[in-house]
N, C-alpha and C positions, 0 to 999 in steps of 0.2 A: 504494500500500500504506500502511495506517495505521501510523504509528510511535508506540509507547507508551513514554513516558519515566517511569520510576519513580525517578529520581535524588532522593536525600534521603529515600526511604522505607525503613523497616526492617521486614522481614517475618520472623516466626518460623514455622518449618515442622517439624512432627513427622513421623517416618518419612521423613527427608530423604535417605536413601541407597538407596532402593529403585529398581526398574527404571523406574517411572513418574516418581518424584521426580527422577531424573536429569535428565529433560527440563524439569521444573518449575524446578529449580535453574538450569539453563542459560538458560532463557527469562527468568526474573526477574533473574538476574545480568546478562545482556546488556542488559536494559532499565534497568540502573543501580541496582537495589535492593541494599541491604546485607542479608545474610541471617543469621539465627540458626538454626542447623541442629541438630536433635535426632534421635538415632537410637541403636539398640542397638549398632551397629558400634563397635569400639574406636577411639580417637582416631587412633592411628598409621595404621590401615588407612583410616579415613575421609579423612584428609589426603592420603594417597597416591591414593585414588580421585578426590578433588576436583582434584588436580593433573592426573590423567588426563583429567578433564572440562574442563580448562583454566579452572578457576574461580580468580580471583586471590585470593591469601591475605589481602590486606587488605580483601576484600569480604565476608568471612563470619566468624562465630564458631561453633565446633562444640562440642557437648556430647554425650558418650556416656552414655546412660541407658536404663533400662527404663521405658517410659511408664506401666506399671501400678504402678510404685513411686510412690505418691502423694506421699510426703514429699520424695523426690528431685525429682519433677516440680515441686512447689511451690517448692522451693529454686531450681531453674534458672530458672523463670519470673520469680520475684521478682528474682533477680540480673540477668536480662536487662533488666528494666525499670529497674533501678538504672543499668545501663550505657547503655540507650537509653530515656530517660524518655518520649519521644513516640512510641514504637512503637505503631502503630495497626492493624496487619494480622497476623492469626495464621491459619495453615493447619493444621487438624487432619487430617493426611493419614495418620497411622499406622494400620495395619489389615491385614487379610488372613487367609487360612487355606488349608488344603488341603481335600480332600473328607472329610466326616465324617458318614456315614449315622447317623441317630438311634440305631438299635438297637446300633450298634457304638461309639458315643461315650459314654464314661464320664461320670458326673456332674461330676467334677472337670475333665475336658477340655472339656465343654460350657461350664462356668462360666469356664474360662480364655479360651476363644475369645470369649465374650460380654464378659468384662471388658476384654480387649484392644481389641475393636472398638466397645464402647459405654461402659462405665463409666469407662474411662480418659479418654474424651472429655468425660465429665461433670466429672471432676476438672480437666481442662485448662480447661474453660469457667469453673468456679468461680475458678480461679487468675487467669485473664486478666481476667474481668469485675471481680474485686475491684480489680485494678490500674487498669482503665479508669474505673471509677466513682470511685475515690479521686482519680485524676488528672484527672477530667472530660474524658476522651478519647472522642471519637465513633469507636470502633473498629469493625473489620470482622472477624468470625470466619467462616472458610469451612471446611466439613467435606468430606471425601471419603466418598461413600456408594457405592452400586452399584445397577444396575437390578434386582437380585434383591430389593431392599427392597420392590418392588411387583410383581414377576413371580415367582410361586412356582417353586421349583426343588428337585428332590430332592438329597439328599446334602450339603446345607450348612445344616441347620436353625439352628444357633447363629449362624452368620455372617449369614444372611439376616434373622433376627430382630433381631440387633444393629443392622444397617443400617436396618431399618424403625424401630426405636426412635430411632436417631440422627436420622433425617429428621424425626420428630415432635418431638424435643427442639429441633432447630434452629428449627422454626416457633414452638414455645412461647417460646423465648428471644428470637426476633425480636419477638414481641408484648410480652413482659414488659419488655424493655429498650429498646423504641422511644423512650420518653420521654427516655432518656439519650443518644439519638442513635446507639446501638450497633446495628449491622446483623449479621445472621446469614444465610448462604446455604449451599447444598450443591451440589457437583458430583457427579453420579451417572454414572460411565462404564458402558459395556456390557462385553463381553468384550474386554479389551485384549491385544494381541499382545505382552505382556511380563509378567514377574514371575509371580506365582502363577496368574493367569488363563491365561497361556500354558502353564504346567505342566499344569494341569487339562485344557486343550484338547487337549494332545498325548497325555495318558495315558488319557482317558476317552472312548471312542468315542460313547457316548450323548450326552454333553455336547457333543462336537464336532458331531454331527449336529444337535442343537438349535440351536447357535450359527449354523450355516450355513443354517438354515431361517428365522431371524428376519429379518423385514423386508427389508433390503437385502443380507442374506447376507454381511456384511462384519464384520471385527473392527476395533475402534478401534486406531489407532496411539497410542503413548504421547505422541507430539508433539501430537496433537489434544487430548488431555486437558490437557497443559501450556498450550496456547493458551487453553483455557477458563479456567484459573486466571489466566493473564496478563490476560485480559479483566476478570475479576471483581476483580482487584487494582488495576485502572486507574481513572482518573477517568471512563471511559466507563460504568462500572457504578455510579456514585455514588448512584443513586436506586433501586437494586435491593436488596430485603431480603425474607427469609422465603420464598425461592424455591428450587426444586430444578431445577438446570440439567442436563437429561438429555443429556449428551454421549455417547450410546450407540449411534449409527449406526442408530437405530430399533429397538433391541432391546426397548424397553419397549412397543412397539405390539403385539407378539405374533408367533406363528409363521405363516409362509406354508404353505398346503396343498401 
């Protein structure tokens, strides 16, 4: 078995307290990384959850914030680089939604979902890239997308559109900042048996039927997504940039008859 050692590496993660993120945090911490964790959850609740996950208190820093608050996000990113000047890996993992059919989704709600899943990631990119270029750090930004960015699906128009935009942004940034040594990649899960994906799977019969008919007829485990992040954060992925890693159990291939 390959052992990945991330000792000495500092990794910032947005959306760090979610169902998938739990396994990302566990994997990265076990590999020796120091983590800067950002999430909406209040600090006291987050610290209690992290104790439950058995994450050592001296191995992480936690910030409670709404990632769509651009000023607060910029402040936290800047402060994190002051504390960890050589931080070279950032995971833009925050995102998600429930079902929101187009006709039933108000203009403000559509914009809220799009802002959370895409525009907040643009702000994160600006903040992080400004630090990396100023400090001449060949950093690595990794976004979380979804197979629905490329496989059309009903009832999630804002979310799917936001993820499609996010994947294109990642490729554009990988090209534009290649000369600075900055890399950008994306991990695109399929239907994960955790978090909002699990909720939709359990509540919507049509979606459940769709998921069970795609390719291998399996849902991703959150552990498998965490393993994909661990790989991309490791030296094994040092020459990968501008790529969409489809950790989707074949969901992106299409439905079986």
